[in-house]
Structure formats: structure tokens, C-alpha cells
N, C-alpha and C positions, 0 to 999 in steps of 0.2 A: 856911336858913343864909345869913348875910350875909357878903359878901366886901368887903374893903377894896380899892378900886381907886385906885391912885396916878395922879399926873399923867402919868408916863412911859407907863403902860399906855394911857391915853386917847390920847396922841400916836401910839402904835404899837399898833394893834389886834391884831397877831399875838401880842403878849404875853399876850393874854387866853386863848390856846390853850395847854394844858399842853405842856411841853417834849417829853415822849415822844410826844404826838400830832403835834407838828410834825415830829419825825424820821420817823414813819411816813408822814406826808403827803409829805415830800420823797422818800422811797424810792419811793413809788407814782408820783410825778411823773416821776422819772428813769427808772423802768421803762417807763412809758408812752411816753416820748420815745424810748427805745431800741427798743421794739417798732415804733413808727412808722418809725424810721430803717431798721430791717431790712426792713420790708415795702416801703418805697420802693426800697431797694437791690435787692430781688429783682425789681422791675419794671423798674428802670433798667439793671441789669447783666445782660448775656447769660449764661444758665446753661449750663454744659457738660453735655450729656446723658451719662448713664452709658453706658459701652461695652457694647453688646449682644453677648452671646455668640453666635457663629455657630451655625447649625443643627447643624453637625457637632460642635462643641464640646459642645453640649447633648446630642447623641446619646451621646458618649463619657462625659460626666460623669454624666448621669442615666439612662444605659442605656435611652434612648427606643426604640431598635430592639428589637422583640420577637422572641422565638424564631420562626423560620420566616418572618419578614417578608422580603419581596423588595424590593430597590431596583433602579431602572432609570435609564438615561440619566445626566444630570449628577450626580444624587445618588449613584449608584453610583461614578462616576468620582471625585468629590471624597472620598468615604469611603475608597476604595482609596488614593488619593494621600495622604490624611491618615495612614492607618495605616502606609504605607511610609515616609513622612518621619519619623514618630514612632519607628518601628523603627530607622531609620538613626541617629537621635540616640542611642538606647539602645545600639545595637551599637557605637557609637564609644567606649563605656566598657567594652566587653567585650574581654578580651585573648585568649581562646581558646575553642574550641568542640569538643565531641566529639559524634558522631552515628552512626547507621546510615544510610549514604547509598545511595540507589538511583538508577540512571540507565538510560535506555533511549533509544538514539540510532539514527538512520538514517545510515549511512556509505556513500558511493558508491552510493546508491540502495537499499541493503538495510538493513532493520531488524535490528539486532543483538540478541543475547540480553540479557535483563535482568541488569544487574550489581548485586550487593548487597555492600557493603563497610563495614567499620568505618573511621571517619574521625576523625582528629585534625587540627586546624588551629590554629596560633598566628598572631596578626595581625602582631606586630612583635617581632623580625625574623620574616618570614614563614617558617613551617615547616609541612610537610604529611606526614602518614603515612596510608597506606591498606593495609588487609588484606582480601582478597576472601573472601567466603563462597561466592559463585557468580558466574559459571560457572567461575572459575579458583581453586578453593578453595585457600587457603594462600598465594597470591601476595601479596607485600608490596612496597611502594615507599616511599621517603622522599625528601624534597627539603627543603633548608634554604637560605635566602637567604644568600649569601656563603660557602658551603661546597661542597666537592667540585666546584669550577668551575661551580657552579649546574647540575649535571647531576642528573637523576632516577636514583636507584639502585634497580634492580629485580631481584628474584629470583623465579623461577618457583615455583609451589606444588607440593606433593605430590612424586611420584617425579621429576618433571621437574627439580626443584631439584638433583638429584644429577648430572644430565648437562648442564644449562644453566648456564653461569657467571654470576656477578653482572654485570648489564648496566648500562652508563652511557648514558643517553639524553638528548639535548637536548630539553627540554619543548616547544620550538617546531618541532621537526624533523618531516619527513614520516613518519619511523618512529613517532614518538609519535602522529601523527594517524591512523595505521592503526587505533588502538583508541579514539580519542576525538575528538569534533568540536572540543573546546576544550582549550587547554593546562591541565595539572593545576594550574599556578600560579594559575589563576583560580577554583579551588574555594574554597568557604567561604561563610558567610552574608553577609559584608560585600559581596563582589562580587555575590552572588545578589540581595541587597536592591537594590543600585544598578541591576542589570540589569532587575529587575522594574519599578522606578520609571521607567527609561528606556522600557520598553515602553508604560507608561501615558502618559507625556508625548508620545512620538512617535505613538502610536496615536490619541491624541485630536486630532491635527492633521487627521485624516480626518473631514470633516463627516458622512460616512455611517456612522461606526462605531456599532455597537450594543453596549451595555454592560448587563450584568445582574449583580446580586449575590444569591446564595442562601446559605442558612445550614446549619450542622450537617452539611456534607458531610464524610465520614470520609476521612482520609488518614493512613496508618500509625496507625490507631486513635485519631486526635485529631480533635476537632470543629473544623471550619474554615469561614471565609467563603470561598466560591468566587466569584471575579470573572471573568466571561467577556467578552472583547473580540472581536467578530466584525466583520471587514471584508468586506462583500458582494462587493467586487471590488478588484483591485490598485489601490493608491494610492501615488503618489510612490515612495519607496524602501522601503516596508513589506515585510518579509520573510515575514510569516506571515498566514494567513487568519484563524486563531483562536488566541487566547492564553487559557489558563485559569491563573489565579493563585490559589494556596491560602494563606490567612493564618490561622495558628492563633488561635482565638478567645481562649484563655487567655494565650498568650505575646504576642499582637499582632505576630507576626513571620511573614514569608513562609517556608513550609516545603515548597513544591512548586510545580511548574508543568507544563503540557502545551502544546506548540507545534505547530500544524498548518499545513502548507503549503496553498496554494490548490489547489482541485481541478484535475485535468488533463482533457484530452480523453478519456483512457482511463477515467477514473473521475470524471465530472463532478459526481456527487452526494456523493462521499466525500472529506472533507478527509484529508490524508495526515499521519499523526503523524511529526514530524521529531525531536523531543526531548521527553524527560520526565524530571523530577528530583524527588526527595523526600528530606527530612531527617527521620528518625525518632529517637526516644529522645534528644532534644537535652539536652545539659548545657552550661551557659555558665559561663565563668570558673572552671575547676577548678584552674588553676595549672600548666599544662604547661611543661616546661623543655626544654633542649637534648637531653637524653637521650631524650625522646619522639620526636625526629627524627634519631636516630642508629642506624646499623646495629649499634652495640655494645650496644644495649639488650638485656639478658638475656631479656626477655619476647618478643623477636622471634626469627625463625629465619634471619636472614641468615648467621650463622656456624655453624648447626647442621650436623652430619654427616648 
């Protein structure tokens, strides 16, 4: 086939290329230039490296820690710290807690009986209710911030209630300390979480501290991480030789601890248990109100004959 070529085409050779081919050729040229520019930019411009997830974030996100795996040293410390900080953030959004609370304390050198109590705590305004199962079955106390001159209201349980009047006790008084090492106003998961984190932070200032994490330790029938901090010898102002912290594996919250004093000359091989606490049957954010911290609650026995 013959083509008629005009003078303009001879003067401009591009006119010999069909128009649709010229558009394709231009697109390819522009694309090539763009790719070259991008490649040059990648070499000339410093690239920001993606943030690498910490080992502990990976542990929590991908469940890297296997059942029965043991952590020691810095890895155990950082894992415990991370769990407690995360727990503190979540507890800041929780308004109230109920639990079966157990405590075992040494007071004036003597280990007291195990106390088992039903516990209700509201964070703001702070309110506390306790009812004993043992050893003082039926004893109840209430305390509410801003009410009753901020005195703890106490009635004895069982037959004693008929002969012992309702008591009003300053939570910080010597009378209150006869039955507890710590004021009742410090009870609750919020303070407990802060206290455990404080033990971790303060304890790790000791360069000789020995830390171990074991798993699936049962506390009140719940599987827990157990973190053990051992100080071979007294250091600075550390109060305890050994601290065991129990963190519920499902809840990710501290639910118990055991605190041991340093061995003495009389018992050099045996750490002395000073304090032990446990929270069982935890319920979070159930909506407690003022009536839960009042002696007028019809479910309580403050006014019973």
C-alpha cells in the first residue's frame, strides 16, 4: 500500500508515527522518568526505619512466652513492670471492685490467723465494705470518704454483736493497727497495683537482686505468673528479703503477694513471712453506690437485733 507523504510530514518526522502510538510513547517516557526520580530520591533521602516492636510487646502481642517457660533477670523484671503498668492503666478506668479478700499478717512479731472477707471497694469517692468469714465470722465494717467523720464503723459478728456496741475507729489509730498492719483505707486493687510496681522499681535498684518468673502457679484457683524478687542481703532501705508477686494470666492484674523479712540469727535459713494478700473471685465495674457503704443497707447486719 502506498502512502501519500506531504511536505509537512517530511519536515517533522514525528508526524510519520500514528497519533495513538505517539501518546503511548509519551506515557512510557514520563513513567520511566518518574521511576528514575523515585529511585534517585530513595538513595538521596534518608529513609526512616519502621519502629521495631520491643521484645516484650512482641511477647504480649504474639504470645511468644510458652506455657511453663521461665524468665530470669532483666527479662523477668521488664515483663513484670510491663504487666503492672498496663494493669494500672486499665484499673484507672474501673470504678469499683468486689472480691473475696484474704490476708495473713505478722503484727508485733506474731503471725496472726488467716482473715477471709467479702470485699467491696469504690474508687471515687472512696468507699469500703468488709464482711468476715473467718476468723471473726459476721464482723462487718464500712468506711466512706467524707462521711461519719471518716471513721470506720465496726460491729462484731455473731453473739458478740449483741453485747458490743457499734464502734467508731480512726483508720490510722493505734486501735486500728492492732488488727492490721495497714490502714483499711489503703485496701483495693488500685493501691495494691501501685504498691507492687513500687516494689519492682525499688527492688531493681539493688544490683544483686535475683528475679525469676514462673507460670501457671495457682492462687485462689486462678493460673498466675509468679514473679519472685530475692535480695541476698540487706540493701539501702529495702524492707523485704523476698517478694512474690502473683499476676493473673487472664486478667493481667496483680491478685496476690507474699512478703518475707530477711532471715534472723535465730533462723538464718528461713525467711520470715510478714505479709500475704490475695484477691479471689474478682468482679470489676459492677456499679456500686452509696448504699453499699452504708450501715443502713438492708443486706448488712449493723441494725439487726
